[in-house]
C-alpha positions in Angstrom: 242.3 30.4 77.8 243.1 31.0 73.9 240.5 33.2 72.4 241.0 31.7 68.9 239.7 28.3 69.9 237.0 29.7 71.8 235.8 31.0 68.6 236.5 27.8 66.7 234.7 25.5 69.1 232.7 27.5 71.6 229.7 27.6 69.9 229.1 23.7 69.4 226.3 22.1 71.5 227.7 19.7 73.3 226.6 17.5 76.5 228.1 18.5 80.3 228.7 14.5 80.6 227.1 14.1 83.7 226.4 10.7 82.4 227.1 8.7 79.3 225.1 8.2 77.3 223.3 11.4 78.1 219.6 11.8 78.9 218.1 12.6 75.5 219.2 8.9 74.6 216.7 7.4 77.1 214.1 5.1 75.8 210.6 4.3 77.3 211.4 0.5 76.5 213.0 0.6 80.0 210.1 1.0 82.7 209.5 0.3 86.1 209.5 -3.7 85.6 213.2 -3.4 84.3 214.2 -1.0 87.1 212.7 -3.7 89.8 214.7 -6.4 88.1 217.7 -4.1 88.2 217.4 -3.0 91.9 216.7 -6.7 92.7 220.2 -7.9 91.2 222.2 -5.4 93.2 225.0 -7.2 95.4 224.6 -7.1 98.8 227.4 -5.3 99.7 226.9 -2.3 97.5 226.6 1.2 99.0 224.4 3.9 97.5 223.8 7.6 96.9 220.5 9.0 97.0 219.0 12.0 95.2 215.7 13.6 95.9 214.1 15.9 93.5 211.6 18.7 94.9 210.0 20.3 91.4 208.5 23.4 93.1 209.6 27.2 93.5 207.7 30.2 94.4 208.6 31.9 91.3 210.2 31.4 88.2 213.9 32.4 87.3 214.0 33.1 83.5 217.6 31.4 83.2 216.5 28.0 85.0 216.8 24.9 82.9 215.7 22.6 85.8 212.5 20.5 86.2 210.3 22.7 88.4 206.8 24.6 88.6 205.6 27.7 90.5 203.4 26.6 93.4 201.5 28.9 95.9 199.4 26.2 97.8 201.4 24.2 100.5 199.3 21.3 100.5 200.7 20.5 97.0 204.0 20.5 98.4 202.6 18.3 101.5 201.2 15.8 99.4 204.3 15.5 97.2 206.6 15.1 100.3 204.1 12.0 101.1 204.6 10.5 97.7 208.5 10.8 98.1 208.3 8.9 101.2 206.1 6.0 99.8 208.6 6.0 97.0 211.4 5.5 99.4 209.8 2.6 101.0 208.9 1.0 97.7 212.4 1.3 96.4 213.8 0.0 99.6 211.4 -3.0 99.7 212.2 -4.0 96.0 215.9 -4.0 97.0 215.2 -6.2 99.9 217.9 -4.7 102.6 219.3 -1.8 104.0 221.9 -0.2 101.7 224.8 2.0 103.1 224.4 5.6 102.2 227.4 7.7 101.9 225.7 10.7 100.1 222.3 12.4 100.1 221.5 15.5 97.9 218.4 17.4 97.8 217.9 19.5 94.5 214.9 21.1 92.7 213.2 23.4 92.3 213.7 24.6 95.8 214.1 21.8 98.1 213.7 24.1 101.3 210.3 24.9 100.2 209.1 21.9 102.3 207.7 22.7 105.5 210.4 22.1 108.2 208.6 19.3 110.2 208.2 17.8 106.6 211.7 17.8 105.9 212.6 16.2 109.4 209.9 13.6 108.5 211.3 12.8 105.0 215.2 12.5 106.5 213.6 10.2 109.1 212.0 7.8 106.4 215.5 7.8 104.8 217.2 6.8 107.8 214.6 4.2 108.2 214.7 2.7 104.7 218.7 3.0 104.3 221.8 2.9 106.5 222.9 6.4 106.4 226.5 6.3 107.6 227.2 8.7 110.4 229.9 10.5 108.0 227.6 10.9 105.1 227.6 13.9 103.3 224.0 15.3 103.4 223.6 18.5 100.9 220.5 20.6 100.2 220.2 23.0 97.4 218.9 26.7 98.8 217.2 29.8 97.4 218.6 32.4 99.9 215.8 34.6 99.2 213.0 32.0 100.8 215.1 30.2 103.3 213.8 30.6 107.3 215.5 29.9 110.2 213.2 27.2 111.3 214.1 25.5 108.0 218.0 25.9 108.8 217.1 24.1 112.4 215.2 21.3 110.5 218.3 20.7 108.4 220.4 20.8 111.3 218.4 18.3 113.4 218.4 16.1 110.2 222.3 16.0 109.8 222.6 18.4 106.7 226.3 19.2 106.6 226.6 21.1 103.2 224.5 23.6 101.5 224.6 24.9 97.8 223.4 28.5 97.6 222.2 29.9 94.0 223.8 33.3 93.5 224.4 33.5 89.9 225.0 37.3 90.0 224.9 40.2 92.7 224.5 42.6 89.6 220.8 44.3 90.0 220.5 44.8 86.4 221.4 41.4 85.7 219.0 40.1 88.4 216.3 41.9 87.0 216.9 40.6 83.4 216.5 37.0 84.7 213.5 37.6 87.2 215.8 36.8 90.3 216.4 39.8 92.7 218.8 38.5 95.5 220.7 41.0 97.4 224.0 40.7 98.9 222.8 41.0 102.2 220.1 38.3 101.8 223.0 35.8 100.7 225.2 36.9 103.7 222.4 36.4 106.3 222.0 32.7 105.1 225.6 32.0 105.0 225.7 33.1 108.9 222.7 31.1 109.8 224.0 28.1 108.2 227.4 28.3 110.1 225.8 29.0 113.2 223.9 25.7 113.0 227.1 23.8 112.0 226.1 23.3 108.3 229.7 24.0 107.5 230.0 23.2 103.9 229.1 26.0 102.0 229.0 26.2 97.9 228.0 28.9 95.7 226.7 28.7 92.4 227.6 31.5 89.7 226.5 31.9 86.1 228.4 33.7 83.2 226.5 34.3 80.1 223.5 36.1 81.6 221.9 39.1 80.0 223.8 42.3 80.5 226.7 40.9 82.1 230.1 42.1 81.5 233.5 41.1 82.5 233.4 43.9 85.3 229.9 42.7 86.6 231.2 39.0 86.8 234.2 40.4 88.7 232.4 42.4 91.2 230.2 39.3 91.9 233.0 37.2 92.6 234.7 39.8 94.9 231.5 40.1 97.0 231.2 36.3 97.0 234.7 35.8 98.2 233.8 38.1 101.1 231.8 35.4 102.3 234.2 32.7 102.0 232.2 29.7 100.6 234.3 26.5 100.5 233.3 25.5 96.6 232.0 27.5 93.7 230.3 26.0 90.8 230.7 28.3 87.7 228.4 27.5 84.6 227.6 29.1 81.3 223.9 30.0 80.7 222.5 27.5 78.6 219.8 29.4 76.6 217.5 26.8 75.1 214.2 28.5 74.8 212.8 25.8 72.5 212.8 23.5 75.4 212.4 25.7 78.3 209.6 28.3 77.1 210.1 30.7 80.0 213.4 31.5 78.8 211.7 33.4 76.0 211.4 36.0 78.7 215.0 37.0 78.2 216.1 39.5 75.9 218.5 37.8 73.4 219.4 41.0 72.3 221.5 41.6 75.3 222.7 38.2 75.9 226.7 38.1 75.7 228.2 36.5 72.4 230.6 33.6 72.5 233.9 35.7 72.6 232.2 37.6 75.6 231.6 34.5 77.3 234.7 33.2 76.9 236.2 36.4 78.6 233.7 36.2 81.2 234.6 32.5 82.0 238.3 33.4 81.9 238.0 36.5 84.2 236.2 34.6 86.8 238.3 31.5 86.7 241.4 33.9 87.3 239.7 35.5 90.1 238.8 32.4 91.9 242.3 30.7 91.4 244.3 34.3 92.5 242.1 34.1 95.6 243.5 30.6 96.5 240.8 28.2 94.8 241.8 25.0 93.1 240.2 24.6 89.7 238.5 21.3 89.4 237.5 19.9 86.3 235.4 22.2 83.8 233.3 24.1 86.2 234.3 23.8 90.0 236.6 25.7 92.4 237.4 24.6 95.8 239.4 25.7 98.6 242.9 23.3 98.8 241.8 21.6 101.9 238.4 20.8 100.6 237.5 17.2 100.1 236.7 17.9 96.6 240.1 19.3 95.7 241.9 16.6 97.7 239.7 13.9 95.3 240.9 15.9 92.4 244.5 15.9 93.7 244.3 12.2 94.3 242.6 11.4 90.9 239.6 9.9 92.5 237.1 12.8 91.5 233.8 11.4 89.8 231.0 13.0 87.9 227.2 12.4 88.2 224.1 14.2 87.8 224.9 16.6 90.3 228.4 17.4 88.5 231.6 16.7 90.2 231.4 14.7 93.1 233.7 12.7 95.7 231.0 10.1 95.8 232.5 6.8 95.2 229.2 4.7 95.3 228.2 2.7 91.9 224.5 3.0 92.8 222.8 6.3 92.8 219.0 6.0 93.7 216.8 8.9 92.3 213.6 9.7 93.9 210.9 12.4 92.8 209.3 13.6 89.6 212.1 13.7 86.8 214.7 12.1 89.3 217.6 10.1 87.4 219.2 7.0 89.1 222.1 5.2 87.7 222.7 1.4 88.5 225.5 -0.9 87.1 222.9 -2.1 84.6 222.0 1.3 83.3 219.8 4.6 83.9 216.5 5.2 85.0 214.5 8.3 85.0 211.1 9.0 86.5 208.2 10.4 85.0 208.8 14.4 84.7 205.1 15.3 85.3 204.0 15.2 88.9 200.6 13.8 88.4 202.1 10.9 86.2 204.9 10.3 88.9 202.3 10.5 91.9 199.9 8.1 90.1 202.3 5.5 89.5 203.6 5.6 93.3 199.9 5.8 94.4 199.3 2.6 92.7 202.3 1.0 94.3 204.3 1.0 90.9 207.8 2.3 90.4 207.5 5.7 88.7 210.2 5.0 85.8 209.3 6.6 82.7 212.4 5.8 80.5 215.9 4.6 80.9 219.0 3.1 79.3 220.6 -0.5 79.4 224.5 0.0 79.2 226.4 -2.2 76.6 229.9 -3.1 77.1 231.0 -0.2 74.6 229.1 2.3 76.6 230.9 1.4 79.9 233.9 1.8 78.2 233.6 5.1 76.9 231.7 6.3 79.6 234.8 5.5 81.8 237.1 7.5 79.2 234.9 10.4 79.3 234.6 10.6 82.9 238.4 10.4 83.4 238.8 13.4 80.6 236.2 15.4 82.4 237.6 14.8 85.9 241.5 14.7 85.2 241.8 16.5 81.9 243.2 13.2 80.5 242.8 9.6 80.2 245.3 6.8 79.9 243.5 4.7 77.4 245.6 1.7 77.5 244.9 1.3 81.1 241.0 1.9 80.7 240.8 -0.2 77.5 242.5 -3.0 79.4 240.2 -3.0 82.2 237.4 -3.6 79.5 239.2 -5.9 77.3 239.3 -3.4 74.5 242.0 -1.9 72.4 243.4 1.6 72.5 244.1 1.7 68.8 240.6 0.8 67.8 239.2 3.4 70.3 241.4 6.2 69.1 240.5 5.3 65.4 237.0 5.6 66.2 237.4 9.0 67.4 237.6 10.8 64.4 236.7 14.3 66.1 240.2 14.2 67.9 242.2 14.9 64.8 241.1 18.6 64.4 241.8 19.0 68.3 245.1 17.4 68.1 245.9 19.7 65.1 244.7 22.8 67.0 247.1 21.8 70.1 244.0 21.3 72.5 244.8 17.8 72.9 248.3 15.9 73.2 248.8 12.2 72.6 251.6 10.5 74.4 251.3 6.7 73.1 248.2 5.5 74.7 248.0 8.8 76.9 245.7 11.6 76.0 246.1 15.1 77.7 244.2 18.4 77.4 246.3 21.2 76.8 246.5 23.6 80.2 245.4 26.7 78.1 242.6 24.6 76.5 241.1 23.1 79.3 237.7 25.2 78.8 237.2 22.9 75.8 237.2 19.7 77.9 233.6 19.1 76.8 234.8 18.9 73.2 237.5 16.5 73.9 235.2 14.2 75.6 232.7 14.4 72.6 235.2 12.8 70.5 234.5 9.6 72.2 230.8 9.9 72.3 229.4 7.4 69.9 225.6 8.7 70.5 226.4 12.3 69.6 224.4 13.9 67.0 225.8 17.4 66.0 222.8 18.2 64.0 220.6 18.2 67.0 220.6 21.2 69.3 220.0 19.5 72.4 222.8 20.7 74.6 224.5 24.0 75.9 226.9 25.8 74.2 230.6 24.4 74.9 232.0 27.7 76.3 
């Protein structure tokens, strides 16, 4: 990575482009009736992926940017699980047929906060409502501090085959500063339990840019994590947005790494993982060479959705739960964020859509370009524009933000083919942003580019 470019571009506030347009552009004009109409229009042969959001945790991690809340009473979790099951049935009834499902992802919050028997019931409801393929990837996000052996067994019985473990950092100083104390031994124990249960796919989430973090502490975390041999790593830069996430005000801003330090940490982690044999995939993922994600990256079939990079090829993503986002060919829908409003809608027999976005032809064109840039560090603008009935020259003319990136050597243009320079790939979000017609640079809605 070039440090001079990290200084020039690293402080930009840009989307991670897990969708286009991004969620801040969703409108309440898109509601449950619109969503119901979109569902009814889905073609009979379509396949779908499912995302289920469980917005509960036992305690708040101060760095967290997710939609979650602290819960002590298990009956609240049980009631939410019943509401989820009702929503699944409602959506399936609205579609009117059993869709094939190739991917299921449980996110949060802490999905494994559910009682084991409740998780089994929830998976049974999904299998009744949809045709879950025998080869489907079923992934669950896990907090290693609270996972029980009974929950691991419930996951095994339900066909879970991938687990994402929140690690963030093994440095106890950093852990105390973010209110997430988690020992290496706890994490190692959970990895062992999962593998004994034949949940073979293990992912680790790491974060740089946390309070008190240094290059040395990042490398020590990587060294320890590598000893547990996960299949994939996700490496994210901490997004400090205390105006949007009030609990982040508990973090002492005086001990947050600055832009150059974040750049150095990101470089150090990436280099250490690549030296250990992992393939760098897109902006923030690393995988073993034989992992399905590394294969998809090599074959140029990698996709990007709200869970980040994915091998999922489905054109329909159905979101269930409070705040969950769905993606259909017609556009995006998001459920009510507040659990009470979400549950009230489902209890009344209505879809819980609070807002969304109807895609235009121009949105679809730009979404394809941005996805290829994020997944492949480049895009064949001629090919993509031809598929959308557009001219690449007009698209390039509208992308005025490309000019300084080309001048600085971040981007190379060969005719209609765009490529991000290898030593500038950490700025891929800046390149993608050049094609974002909705971006408002004056609004601080997103995380730092580096």
